[in-house]
N, C-alpha and C positions, 0 to 999 in steps of 0.2 A: 758343280760351282764354276763361277767366272772368276778367273785367277789372273792378276797382273804378276808377270815374272821378270825380274831384272837381273840379269847375270851376263857378264862379259866373256866368261870363258865358253868358247864355242862348244867344246866337247861336252862339259857339264850342261850347258843350255840345251843342246840338242837331245841328250839322254833324258833330261827332266821333262822338257815339252813332250817328247814322244810318249813317255810313261803316263803323264797326266791326261794327255788327250785319249790314250787307250783306255783310261780309267773313266772316260766320259766327261771330263772337265773341259771347259772353253778356256784357252790359254792365249793371252796377249804377251809376247816376249819382246823385251828391249834389252839394249846392251850397255846402257849408261845411265848415270842417276838423273841427268836432266830430262831424258825422255821418259823415265819412270815417274818423275814428279809431273811432267807434262800431261802424261796419259791420265794419271790419277785425277788430276784437276779437271781435265776435259771430261771426264766421266763422273763428275760430282753428283749430277741429277740421278744417275743410275750407277752408284759405286760398285766397285769390284767386291766380291764376296770376301776374297783374301788378297793381300799383297805380299809377295815373296821378294825380299831385297838382299842381294849380296852386299856385304859391308864394303868391300874394297872394289869400287867401280870408277871408270873415268868420269871426268866432269864434276860429279858430285857423289860422295860416298853415301851408303845405305843409311847411316845414322843421320846424316843431314836431311835426306829425303824423308826420313820418318818423322823428324822433328818438324820439319815444314808441313807435312801432312796434318800433324796433330795442331800446330799452330793456326792452320786454316780451317780447323773444326773437323777434319776427317776422322771417322770413327771405324774405318775398315781394319779387321784384324790384320796385324803385320807380323810376319815371320822373317827373322834375319838369318842369312846363311853366312858363316865365316869360318876361316881356318884358325882364328885365335880363341883360345879355350881358357885363359886365366879368369879368375873370379872378377878382377877389375874390368876385363873385357866384357864380361857378362852383364856386369852392373851398368856399365856405360850403355851397352845396347838396350837394356831394359829401361834406363833412365830417358832414352831418347823417345820413348812411347811404344816401343815394340811390345808384342803380346807373348812372343816366344822366340827361342834362340836355338839354332841347329848347327852343330859344329861339323865342318868337312874334315875327312870324307864322311859321308852319311850313307846308310842303306835306304833304298828307295821305299821299302815298307815302313821305315820309321817316318820318312817324309809324310807319306800318306796318312799315317797315324796322327802326326802333329796337326795336319790340315783338318781331319776329321774332327779333332778335339777343339780347334779354333772355330770350326764351323758350328759345332754343337753349342759352344758358349755364345756364340753370336745370335743363333736363333733363340736360345733360352732368354737372352736379354731383351729381344723383341717381344717375346710372348708372354713374359711374366710381369705381374704387377709390381709397383714400387714396394721396396723392403723397407721396414721400419723396426728399430729396437730402441726402446725409450724414446729420447728426443732426437736420435740420430735417423735420418731418412736418406735412403739411396734411390735415386730415380734411374731406373735401368734403361729407359728410353733415351734420355739426354746424357747418361752416364756421369751424372753430377751428384754431389752430396750436400747435405745440410745437417747442422746440429743447432737445433732451436732456431733463432733467426740469422745464424751465421753460415754463410756459403763456405764450402770446402772445396779447394782445387785439388784434383787428383791426377797423377799420371796415369796412363793406361794400365800399368802393373799394379799400381796402387789400388785403382778402382777394382781389378780383378781380385785382389787379395781381400779387399774390404767386402766385395759381394760374397765371396766364399764364406768369410767369417760371420756375415750376417745371415746367410742361409743356414748356418750352423750355430746360430746364437743360443748360448746356454750350454752348449756341448763342447768338451775339450777336443781339439782336433791336433793331430801329430804334425810334426815338421814334414815327415814323408808324404802324408796325405795332402798337405798344403801344396808341396812342390809338385806332385802329380797333377793335382786340380788346377793350379794356377800357372805352372811353368812346364807342365808335361813331361818332367823327367824325374827319375828316381833319386832319392836322398842317398848320397854316398857317405854320410858321416862326417865329411870335411867342409862342405859348402855351408857358409852362414848367411846366404842371401835371404832366406826367410827372416832371420833376426833382424837383418839390416832393414828390410822393408817393413817389418812390424815397428821398428823404431820410427821409421818415417811416418807411418800412420798415426801412431801415438802422438807425435808432435803436431799432427794436423788436426786430429779430431778431438783431443783433450785440450780445451782452452783454459785459461786461468779460472780457478774456481769451480771447474766442472769435474765430475767424478771420472775416474779412469775407467774406460770402457774395455780395453783388451788386457786380459789377465794372463799371466804366465802360469802354466800348470806344470809344476817341476816334474821332470822325468817323462812328460808327454809332449807338450807343445803349448798351444794357446787356446784361449776361450774368450769369445765376446760375451760380455755380461748381458744376460737376457732380461 
């Protein structure tokens, strides 16, 4: 994969770049947010397969870079690296449009696993036809959604969650399975990030007078009405 890696800590950057290149990946490394955004925009015609952003960087932080990428229409998978591990920090990161979140210090094999998961999801979105459940349609090429004649704006994480629910329409899915598929980490019993994002989706896809599509399955998780 072709990866843009933005990290200002020289020790971490050298370790990660060396490891990724040994795994056969092509890596462009930058040390500040302005450079990361500039590289991503300059490569818009041939976008990076994955963008890795440290949250705390000089000139422009990783959250700002991610938000600007999404504002400009960038759909590259984004992985955030940060030393902050509270639920609020995770939610802020995901709300910026990031696809995944990895807390420092991390083991290199875990980083590779996260990148493989992001790469698989990206390829699936390109190769798979549009998804439809009732009058809800998800365009996996443009990463956009409609319900009837109404367009629905989704953040990157909301899109990934809705795609997973639609691919499992009519079947209950557990919170742990959702976390593994959409966030790529295991459910610890304390995080309510799935419930938070299901709430976001419900408010967006269920308009006035429309039947509720996401059902709560007590003791299990959620189900998208098939």
